[in-house]
Every structure is written in C-alpha cells, then in structure tokens.
Phi, psi and omega in degrees: 000316178300325179294318179297317178299317179298316180296320178295319178296317179297319178297320178298314181294325177295315180296319178297318179297320179294315179299327183277352184300314180290319177300317179296322178298315177301312182298324182301325185248001184300327181264359180285120186293348177287343187254145165269130182239131178232135173223124175245120184280158178306323182298323179293318176300319179297316180295314182297322182293347181265357181288128180256131175214174176264007183278118181296324178296321178295322178301319177296316181294322178300321178297328179287312188277343187298335181253008179274146181239354179181153175218128175231135179226137174230117187217141176218134184238010175215060181238165183258356185235034182301318180290326177295316177297320179301311179295321179297316179297318179296322179295327181278342182295122177286088188303335180290342181264345186239153174244134179285128182258324186205138172228130177224132170235118181234103185065239181257012176259132179243134180229132174226136174236128182238152174234152175240116181280154175291167180299331178283342178082358184264349183227143173274128181257346175208140172241129184238125179245128177232123181233131178217140173217174182304330184239014177207159180206138174220134172233122182233129177237122179243126183238159179133201172267104191256129175256113184298333180296334182264351186294322182297326177291327177293322182298330178288335181275326182287122177263063184231129179302130180100335182295336179298340178290341178295338178294341182282352181282125175232110182296151176290141177266000000 
C-alpha cells in the first residue's frame, strides 16, 4: 500500500509539472523587455460577457468570451532568436496533454496550434498557438470552454501579432 501511495503521489507531481511547463515558459520571459506580455484574468472575461448592447457583432463576441477563463500572450517582433524560442516552447510542451490541430510552415515562419481536451473529451479547455520566425515569436494560450467555430471571430478582435493564424482553424464537421 505505501508503494501505491508513493506512485500516485509521484504521478500527481509529474502531471502538475507538465501543466506548469507552459506557465513557466511565460514566467521565464514575462519580465524580458523584448516581449509584449498580455494576461486577461477570468474575472475580466466574466465582466465583459455581461455587457449589454444593441450591437449584433458584440452579441457574437459575447458568445465567444462568456466561457473563456483566461488569455496569456507572450510576443516579440524584433528579436534575433524567434526560431530558437519557437523550438524551446515546443520542447517544453507536454505533448501527451495536447493534440496538434494545425501546422503551417510558410517560408521561414512556423505556426503550430494545439488543443487540450477536457477530461470528458467533449470540450476543448485550452488552445495554444505558437508562432516563430527568425525575427519574431508569439505564444498564445486561451483557456476555458472553447468552441472552435467561434475562435476565428475572436482572432479578428485580438490585436496581437500571430493571432491572425487562429482564422486558419476549421473545426471538423
């Protein structure tokens, strides 16, 4: 019994370490002045989703944000190590927890979009975008109950370099 308890505890710490890999990557560069850092807390998404207007576009956007719980962005657009950062972020990604949704390489720009499904498998709980080129890098993490059909409309609202790649997501029918 003590061995089983130890193994369960070790598995818990391993899972926690994997979950923290992306968070640690953000923290590693959050104070680096080369990067633009954005963090939107769950409370702000909740507040925004309660705004009432007569604007039909806002109604669509409210449907997108009402189930989101967080947004983190780390972006740099005049750096010399964008591809190195891109590879480093991919190396830290706990691939067993994420499914690759999209890969694009266009010239020297690399784009990867990954999703993390909920434990039930019926909802996406995180969407991760990683973009790297020789002189730029973007890491975007969107959390909550994510509907891929609505993500492209959100990408038009985000004025963040790399977010335009979210328009490339087309959910399976």
